[in-house]
C-alpha positions, 0 to 999 in steps of 0.5 A: 799265835800266843806270845809265850813270854806274856802267857808265862807272865800271866800264868805267874800272876794268876797262880801266885794270886790264887795262892795269896788269896788263900792266906788271911789279910795279915799274912798277905800283907807280910808276903806282899811287903817282903816280895815288893822289897826284893823286887825293888832291890832287883830292879836297882841292881839290874839297870832300873834304878829307883832311889827312895826318898822316904816319903809316900811320893816314892809310890808315884816315882815307882809307878812312872818307872814301871809305865815308862818301861812297858808295864802299860802303854800309858797311864791316866790319873783322874780324881775319884770320889775316894782317892784317884782313878787309874786308867791303864792303857795297853796294860801288860798281863790284863787277862790275868787280872781279869781272871783273878777278879773271880778269885780275890777282892783285889786282883792286883794282889800278885801284880809286881807294881802293886807288891812294890807299892805295898812295900813303900806304903807300909814303910810310910805307915800307909795302906792302899785300899782298892774301891773299884776295878774294871777290865776290858781285855779286848782293849787291854784297858784296866781302870781302878780306883785306889786311895792311900790312907794312913794306917790306924795306930795300934797303941801298946801292941806290935805283931809280926803278921807271919807269926800270927798266921803261923800261930793260926796254922799251928792251932788248926794242925793241933785241932786236926791232930786231936780229932784224928787221935780221937777218931782212932781211939773210937774206931776199931777196924776189923782187918784180915780174914775172919773164920766163920762157921758155914752152919751156925755162923759162929766166929773163931777167935784168935785164941781158937774159941767160937763165939756168936757173931754178935759177941765177936763184933761187940768185942772187936769193934765199936759197932752197935748191933740191933735185933731184927728179922730179914724177910725170909727169916720173918716168913719162916718164923711166922710159918713155924709159930703161926699155929701157936699164935692161932691157939693163943687167940 
């Protein structure tokens, strides 16, 4: 029988992760940083104190706090070619991380520990880069290789990632609105019942005049009409004009 609490936790990870994956890297970072800050505040006020020292070592302390309280059975850390390899044994919610592998490059983007670490790293002008990840759902074991590196300085320029994202979305909205307005101007839709003569096929206008159907459509739509003969009319036309055609030869 499935554990409802665990399934619900995994559902949150997957749904939040999928939504985060739709944002660009700037917006993702801003959201992760702000939520990580709120998670740490909540833990501090609900019996799981974490005191920041203002250094990147706070990331190790925070990781140990999570592991100690059931985030994983235990964690092994080994040197890797770049950064460190983290081996998570009995990782809680591993099925969700495995599923997110097919959605995002970083399946931990919605992980509560990852959110907190992102906040701490950003405060210390660092960023976390994920190089490798594997998940064994049967063994509840996950392996990941991370490196914590200094952020590249951007001299003379500061930005709020959410402002950048909002500006991008606003530009997209304006572009779509312009396309819609242009389409509405270019397309005139014929609506309602159109009176048409059963014999000559002329159309009665709103003013009571009778027009040739091609004239009516050209004045009330953007459709372009071309001339042609259907097979039946072609046969009738050919039969009527065949004697004249033979005489002209």
